[in-house]
N, C-alpha and C positions, 0 to 999 in steps of 0.2 A: 565454546561457541560453535554452534552448528554451521557447517560449511554451505548448506543449501538453505537460504532464507526465502521463504515463500510469503508474499504479501497479498492479502485479499481484503475486501471491504465492500460494503454496499456502494452502488453507483452514486457518485456525487460527494463521497467522503474524502477524495483525494488520495486514493491508494497508490496511483502511479507516482504522484509527488513524493509520498512517503517511501516508496520502493527506491526511487532515484536518490533521495536524501540518505537512505540507509546504505546504498551502494557507495556513496561518497564517504560516509562516516566509516564504513568498514575498510575503505582503501587508504585511510590515513596511516602514517608511520611506515610507508613503503610497501603496503600490501597491494595485491592486484585483485580486482573484483570484476566479475562479469555480470552485467545487468541484462536480464532476458525478458523480452516481451512476447506474449503468446496470442494476443487478441487482434493483431494486425491494425491497430489504431494509430501507430506511429506517435504515441504520446511521449515516449522517451526522447525522440528527436526534437519535439517541440520544446520540452523542458530544458534541454541542453542547447537549444538554439542552433541546431545543426540540420543538415539535409536529411531526407528520409533514409532510414537505415536499410541497407541491403541484407540479403541472407548470407552474412558473413560477420565475423567478430571484428569490431572496429573500435579503436580507442577514441573516446569522446570527451574525456576529462582527466585532469591531474588533480589529485587530492592534496591537502596540506601534508607536508612531510615527504612528498615525492611519490605517493601511491598513484596507481592508475586505475581508471574505470573504463572498461570495455563494454560494448553493448551489442546485442544480437536480437534482431526481430525474426523469430522463428516462423517460417512459412510451412504449413502442413504438407503442401504439395512437394516442395523442395526436400523436406524431411523424408517423405516417402520415397523420393528418388534416391536419396542417400541410403535409405534402408534397403531398397531393392538392389542397389549396387553392392552394399556391404554383404548381404546374405545370398544374393543370386547372381552377382556380377553381370547385371543386365546392360549397364553402360548405355550405348546409343539406343538399345531396345527400350530402355526405361523412358528416354526422351521421346521416343515414338509413341509410347503409351500416353504420355502427357498430351501430345498433339491430338490424339484420338479422343481425349477427354476421359480416359480411364482413370487417371490419377484423381481428378476432381470427383469422379463418380465414387471412387473408393473412400475418399475422405469425407464425403457427404453421406453416403448410405450407411457407413459404419462409424458413427461418431466416437465409439470406444477406441477404435483403431487410431483415429485422428488424435485423441488425447494421449495415447501411448507414444505416438510420434513426437508430440510437443513436449511432454514431460521427459521422454527418453532423451531428447537432445539436451535438455538441461542437466539431466542426471549424468549423461556422458561427459559434459563439461566439468561436473563435480569430480568424477573419477579420473579424468585425463591427467597424465603425468608427462613431464618433459624427459629428455634422455638422461638428465642428471638424477632423476627419481623424484624431483620436487613436483608438487601439484602445479598444473598450469595456472590455476586460479586459486587464491586463498579462500575466496568466497564466491558463491553464485547467488545472486538475488533475482527472484522471479516475480515479475509483475503479473500476478495470476488473475483468473476470472473472478467475478464478484462473489460475495459470500454465499449467495443462494445456489451457486453452482460449484463451489470450490471442492466440496467433499467428493462429489461424483467425478470431477475432473482429476483429482489426485488418486482416487481409488480405482485406478485403471485395471488392476488385476481382475476385479469383479466384473468390470465393464466388458472385458474381452473373453471372459470365461465361456460364454455361450457361443462365441464366434470361433475360437481356436483352442481346442483342448491340448494340442501338442504342436510342435513346430516352432519356427523362428519367432512368430508374433507372440505366441504363448511364453516362450523363453524371455523375450524382450520385456513383456509385461512383468514377469516375475523379477527380472533384474531391476526394473524401475522401482517396483514395490519394496525391494530390499533396501534401496536408498531412502525412499519416501517414508518408510516406517521405522527408520533407524535414528540414532542420535545425531546423524549427520544432517538431519532436516528439522526445521522449526517453521510452523505456520503462524504468521502474525496476522491479526485482524485490525483493520483501521475503521474507526467510527467517529461520529460527531456526538456532542452532548445533546442529542435529540432522541425522542422516544422510538421512532421507527428504526433508525440505524442501530441503536443500542439493542433493541429486541432482536433484530436480525443478527447482530453479533452474538448474542446469547444463544440463539438457535444454531448458528453456525458452529460455535464451540461445542455444543451438545452433539451435533452430527459428526464433527471431526473426532471427538472422543469415542463415540459409538463405533466409528470405523477404525479406531486405534491408530489414528494419525496424530503425529506429535504437535500439539498446540504450543505456541511460543508465548507471545505477549499481545497485549491490547494497546493500540496507539490511538489516543484521542487527538484528532486533528482539528486545526482551525479554532483553537480555544480563544475566546475573546477575553481581554484583560478584565480583572476584577476591579471595578470602580468603587463599589460600595459593598461592604460585608453586611451580615444580618444585623449587627449592632448599629451600623451607620443608617441602615434603612429604617430601623425602629426609631432612631433619633429624629430622622426627617419627619416621620409620621407624627411624632409627639410635639414637635416644635410648633408653637402658635403661628398662624399665618402672618400676623403683624410683625412678629420677630423675624420671620423669613424675609418679609418685605424690607425691614430696616437693614438686615444683613446684606441684601442685594444692593440696596441704595448705598450703603457704606462702602461696598466694593466698587462703586461707580457704575453699576448696572441699572437699567430701567429708566434711563434718561433723566438723571438727577438734575442736570442743568436746565431741563425744560419743565421744571415743576415737580419732578419726582414721581414717576409712575411705576416704581419697582413692583407695586402690588400686581400689576398686569402680568408679571412674569411668574407669579406664585403658582397659579393654576397649571400652566404648561409644565413648570418645573416639577410639581407634585405628580402630574400625570406621567411624566417621563420616569420619575422615581418608582411609581407603582408598576409601570411596564418593566422596568429593570428588575424590580423585586420579584415579579412573576417569572421572568426568565431565569433569574438567579436561583429561585426555588426549584424550577424544573431541572436546571443543570445539576444542582446538588443532588436531586433525586436520582438522576441518571448516573451520576458518579457513584452513588451508593450501590446501584444495580451492578455496575461494572466491577466495583470492588468485591462484591459478593461472588463474582465468578472465580475468584481465587487465582488470578493470573497477575503477573507483573503489569502495572499500569503506567503508561507514559503519556505526557501531554505535549503537543506542539502548538505554538501560538498562531493566531490568525495574523498574517502579515499585512499591515495597513497599506503598504504600497503595492500589494498584489504580488503574484508569484512570477519571479524571473530567475535568472541564473544566480544572481547574488543572493536571492532569498533561499534558493536551494542549498547553497553553501551554509547559510545561516541555520537552516533546519538540520543540516548534517552535524554542525557544531553542537546544536542542542541535544541531538540524539546521543552524541558521545558524552556530553556532560551528564546525561541521565543513565549512562551505563548500558544502553541497548547495543552499542557497538564497541 
């Protein structure tokens, strides 16, 4: 199992939810997981129903079996200050640069450097060891940028090549890439059973493979329960309208006590069945596309009660059942 688990996906697919559930799943049986956020949205804090995350590693949950989930919201400016202190020992001078706006300027004008700082902080957590020699975290899960930007975000070595041929930034980028392109890393993509997210997932996988970044698994999120299969749908279509009306009436539907008007329910019922059949066919088609990508495929259910902390634990349990963690 790769120690750095990167989770990406098209906006609206629930990638942050899947990243959080994965962190919980990996932390079971006494493991320690760090959940990292790099986009500044504080989505992790909302999911775990806690206050906004500061720029420090903070325990936010206990997993079944006594494992622990820590979280970190990486801030590019703070990461750059850490970087300047680490390599140049600037200390208070670095804080002065922040007051002057130089830090914001540096992270805005050179987005490649910004990505090095963000990914570098996560990779540092992957490599960090305690005095005993044990890794500080068994796993690091990164809630990464959307699929359309994930390859560029992770391929930081190419991004900074034109900015720094030698020196600390160049060396830092190379160190990051040694982690990101190794077996220590797996990039998972989250999608829905809809055409646009599936297509973006396929494109993202192609880009990741072209950049020789390690693609992990595909997670289909918010899957609606299968009410009718293809055989059931065909049976509905072939059943005579009168027989449907009698069945509805026999089930006590359609106002049988008021003269029996079950036939009024037939048209809406058939229309709903046709709508479901159309969606069912589309979802099956998209499943086929995802299967052809040649990656392990997992599905997480749409939670009828909506997403809350209990739902997050439920999704974590499902991920473990499916062997992703």
